C-alpha positions as CSV (number, residue, x, y, z in Angstrom):
1,X,108.6,13.0,211.3
2,X,108.5,9.0,211.0
3,X,105.2,8.1,209.4
4,X,103.8,4.9,209.2
5,X,104.3,3.8,205.5
6,X,103.2,0.6,203.3
7,X,104.6,-0.3,200.6
8,X,103.4,-3.7,197.4
9,X,105.8,-5.6,195.9
10,X,104.3,-7.4,192.8
11,X,106.4,-10.2,191.2
12,X,105.6,-12.2,188.3
13,X,105.9,-15.6,189.1
14,X,104.7,-18.8,189.4
15,X,104.1,-20.3,192.9
16,X,103.6,-23.9,192.1
17,X,106.4,-26.3,193.3
18,X,107.5,-23.9,196.0
19,X,107.8,-25.1,199.8
20,X,105.6,-24.7,202.4
21,X,107.9,-22.2,203.8
22,X,108.3,-20.1,200.5
23,X,106.4,-17.4,202.4
24,X,108.3,-16.9,205.5
25,X,111.7,-17.1,202.8
26,X,110.6,-14.4,200.5
27,X,109.4,-12.1,204.2
28,X,113.1,-12.9,205.6
29,X,115.2,-11.8,202.5
30,X,113.0,-8.5,201.9
31,X,113.2,-7.5,205.8
32,X,117.0,-8.3,205.0
33,X,117.1,-6.0,202.4
34,X,114.9,-3.3,203.9
35,X,117.6,-3.2,206.9
36,X,120.2,-2.4,204.1
37,X,118.3,0.5,202.8
38,X,116.7,2.1,206.7
39,X,113.3,1.2,205.9
40,X,112.7,0.5,209.8
41,X,110.2,-2.3,208.2
42,X,107.5,-3.5,211.0
43,X,106.2,-5.8,209.1
44,X,105.6,-8.2,205.8
45,X,103.6,-10.4,204.4
46,X,104.0,-12.5,201.6
47,X,100.7,-14.1,199.7
48,X,100.4,-15.9,195.7
49,X,98.4,-14.3,193.3
50,X,96.4,-16.4,190.8
51,X,95.8,-14.5,187.7
52,X,97.8,-13.8,186.3
53,X,100.2,-15.6,188.9
54,X,102.0,-13.7,190.7
55,X,103.4,-12.7,194.4
56,X,102.6,-10.2,196.3
57,X,104.5,-8.7,199.1
58,X,103.1,-5.9,201.8
59,X,105.8,-4.7,203.5
60,X,105.1,-2.1,206.8
61,X,107.3,0.5,207.9
62,X,108.2,3.2,210.2
63,X,109.8,6.2,208.3
64,X,110.2,8.7,205.5
65,X,107.8,7.9,201.9
66,X,111.0,8.7,200.3
67,X,113.2,5.8,201.6
68,X,111.1,3.2,199.4
69,X,113.2,4.2,196.3
70,X,113.6,2.2,192.8
71,X,117.4,1.2,194.2
72,X,115.6,-0.6,196.9
73,X,112.5,-2.4,194.9
74,X,114.7,-3.7,192.5
75,X,117.3,-5.3,194.8
76,X,114.0,-6.6,196.0
77,X,112.7,-8.1,193.7
78,X,115.7,-9.6,192.3
79,X,116.7,-10.9,196.4
80,X,113.3,-12.5,196.1
81,X,113.5,-13.6,192.8
82,X,116.8,-15.4,193.3
83,X,115.5,-16.8,196.7
84,X,112.3,-18.1,194.8
85,X,114.0,-20.0,192.2
86,X,116.2,-21.3,195.1
87,X,113.3,-22.6,196.8
88,X,111.4,-24.7,194.1
89,X,114.5,-26.1,192.8
90,X,114.8,-27.6,196.6
91,X,111.0,-29.0,196.1
92,X,111.4,-30.4,192.6
93,X,114.9,-32.1,194.3
94,X,113.1,-33.4,197.5
95,X,109.4,-34.5,195.3
96,X,112.1,-36.2,193.3
97,X,114.0,-38.4,196.0
98,X,111.1,-38.4,198.0
99,X,109.3,-40.9,195.0
100,X,111.9,-43.7,196.2
101,X,113.5,-43.9,192.4
102,X,116.2,-46.2,193.7
103,X,114.7,-49.2,192.8
104,X,117.8,-51.5,193.0
105,X,119.0,-54.3,190.9
106,X,116.4,-56.9,192.4
107,X,113.8,-54.7,191.2
108,X,111.2,-56.5,188.6
109,X,109.8,-52.9,187.0
110,X,111.4,-52.7,183.6
111,X,111.6,-49.4,183.7
112,X,112.6,-48.5,187.3
113,X,114.7,-45.6,188.0
114,X,118.3,-45.7,189.8
115,X,118.9,-42.9,191.6
116,X,122.7,-44.4,191.9
117,X,124.9,-44.0,189.5
118,X,126.9,-47.5,188.6
119,X,130.4,-47.5,188.7
120,X,132.2,-47.6,185.0
121,X,134.8,-49.8,183.8
122,X,137.3,-48.3,181.5
123,X,140.9,-46.6,181.9
124,X,140.9,-42.9,183.3
125,X,140.9,-41.3,179.7
126,X,137.5,-43.4,179.0
127,X,135.7,-41.8,181.8
128,X,136.8,-39.0,180.9
129,X,135.6,-38.5,177.4
130,X,132.4,-40.1,179.2
131,X,131.9,-37.5,180.9
132,X,132.8,-35.1,178.5
133,X,130.0,-36.4,176.1
134,X,127.5,-36.1,178.8
135,X,128.2,-32.4,179.9
136,X,127.9,-32.1,175.7
137,X,124.7,-33.7,175.7
138,X,123.7,-31.7,178.8
139,X,124.2,-28.2,176.7
140,X,122.1,-29.5,173.6
141,X,119.5,-30.7,176.2
142,X,119.2,-27.1,177.6
143,X,119.4,-25.3,174.1
144,X,116.1,-28.1,173.2
145,X,114.4,-27.4,176.4
146,X,115.3,-23.2,176.0
147,X,113.4,-23.1,172.5
148,X,110.4,-25.6,173.5
149,X,106.9,-24.7,174.1
150,X,106.3,-27.1,177.6
151,X,103.6,-26.9,180.4
152,X,104.7,-24.9,183.4
153,X,105.7,-27.8,185.6
154,X,107.8,-29.6,182.9
155,X,109.6,-26.6,182.3
156,X,110.6,-26.3,186.0
157,X,111.3,-30.0,185.7
158,X,113.8,-29.3,182.8
159,X,115.7,-26.3,184.3
160,X,116.2,-28.6,187.5
161,X,117.5,-30.9,185.8
162,X,119.9,-29.6,183.8
163,X,121.6,-28.0,186.7
164,X,121.8,-30.8,188.3
165,X,123.0,-32.6,185.6
166,X,125.7,-30.7,185.8
167,X,127.5,-33.1,189.2
168,X,128.3,-36.0,187.4
169,X,127.1,-38.3,190.3
170,X,123.7,-37.2,189.5
171,X,123.6,-37.3,186.1
172,X,121.7,-40.6,184.8
173,X,119.1,-39.9,187.6
174,X,118.1,-36.9,186.3
175,X,118.5,-37.8,182.6
176,X,116.5,-40.3,182.9
177,X,113.4,-38.7,184.6
178,X,113.7,-36.4,181.6
179,X,113.2,-39.2,179.5
180,X,110.4,-41.0,181.6
181,X,108.3,-37.8,181.8
182,X,106.3,-37.3,178.6
183,X,106.2,-34.1,177.9
184,X,110.0,-33.7,178.5
185,X,110.7,-36.5,176.5
186,X,108.7,-35.9,173.3
187,X,110.9,-32.8,172.6
188,X,113.9,-34.5,172.6
189,X,114.7,-35.5,169.0
190,X,115.9,-38.9,168.8
191,X,119.7,-38.4,167.8
192,X,120.0,-36.6,170.9
193,X,117.8,-39.4,173.0
194,X,119.7,-42.6,171.6
195,X,122.7,-40.7,172.4
196,X,121.2,-40.1,176.2
197,X,120.4,-43.6,176.6
198,X,124.0,-45.2,175.5
199,X,125.7,-42.1,178.5
200,X,123.5,-44.2,180.8
201,X,124.7,-47.5,180.1
């Protein structure tokens, strides 16, 4: 016999820098996972918890209590975290693009950031070597930011930047952002910063 059941999912995650529709995305993925475990979910509500930072998810369902298993809960947490990480990355990238960073050659600002990668001159071998050097610098940056104690917002920015720098056409934009933001620049060793600036040319 089926009864109305209520379950709560608590995920330790900071909800800052998430898009406005993050709750709907979370609710959708929880409902999707629930269908795979025959939970007969009737409603899902997601919200943010301030202290400690987290995401609270309330699930109402028609079914047997035992259907909510450890495996079901672990799968939900894994899928929700993946959705939140993807949503945060999208939102940070959207905010960066919304800044209007492509100042263009006519800009009079000395420290403007170019959103568009400049075409490089040189042989195919030189271009391959340049790309390889950028990849090496990106790996070093990832190690630096992995160990650094950064404010939460700067840590989010650094994580997204490192991921976006894997795309050659976006490397210069995100490298410049890391050097433009005080918190992410000050933890970069001088030698590494010098190589970054050289690879921007």
